[in-house]
C-alpha positions in Angstrom: 103.3 81.6 146.7 104.5 78.1 145.4 102.8 74.8 146.2 104.3 71.4 147.0 105.3 70.6 143.4 106.9 74.0 142.8 103.7 75.3 141.0 101.5 78.0 142.3 99.5 77.6 145.5 96.2 78.6 144.0 94.1 77.8 147.0 96.4 80.0 149.1 96.6 82.8 146.5 92.8 82.8 146.0 92.3 83.0 149.8 94.8 85.9 150.1 93.2 87.7 147.1 89.5 87.1 147.6 89.4 87.2 151.5 92.6 89.0 152.5 92.6 91.8 149.9 88.8 91.5 149.3 89.2 91.5 145.6 86.3 90.7 143.4 86.8 87.4 141.4 87.2 89.2 138.1 89.8 91.5 139.6 91.7 88.5 141.1 91.8 86.6 137.8 92.9 89.7 135.9 96.0 90.0 138.0 99.4 88.2 137.1 101.1 86.3 139.9 103.7 89.1 140.1 100.9 91.7 140.5 99.2 89.8 143.2 102.5 89.1 145.0 103.2 92.8 144.9 99.8 93.6 146.4 100.5 91.0 149.2 103.9 92.6 149.9 105.8 89.6 148.5 108.7 89.7 146.1 111.7 91.8 145.7 111.8 95.2 147.4 113.9 98.3 146.8 116.9 98.5 149.1 116.5 100.9 152.0 117.5 104.5 151.5 120.7 104.8 153.7 123.0 107.7 153.9 125.5 105.8 151.8 122.9 104.9 149.2 121.8 108.5 149.0 125.4 109.7 148.6 125.9 107.1 145.8 122.8 108.3 143.9 123.8 112.0 144.4 127.3 111.2 143.0 125.8 109.3 140.0 123.1 111.8 139.3 124.3 115.3 140.4 122.1 118.3 140.3 123.0 120.5 137.3 121.8 123.9 136.5 119.2 124.1 133.7 120.3 125.3 130.3 119.7 128.8 129.7 116.0 129.5 128.7 114.7 126.2 130.0 112.1 126.2 132.7 112.1 122.8 134.7 109.2 123.6 137.0 106.3 126.0 137.3 107.2 128.9 139.6 103.6 130.0 140.3 100.9 128.1 141.9 98.5 129.1 139.2 98.7 125.8 137.2 95.3 124.3 136.2 94.8 120.8 134.7 93.5 120.7 131.1 90.5 118.7 132.5 89.0 121.5 134.5 
């Protein structure tokens, strides 16, 4: 994403955004370089979920029973959005 002098490679970014992602120019210019990089699959990614990572997360955030009288999830499938 960087050009020769360490700046952004605008020609390459425009080509990737306008041709590769088929963005409209106003959509392209509304993005930050970080957002464009994310859309192009560039930049930092989350580490893979391995068994060891899952075990670490489970140890750090163990399941705990809900306090008495607290409902954490709906138990019926009768939920309707407010927008219906």
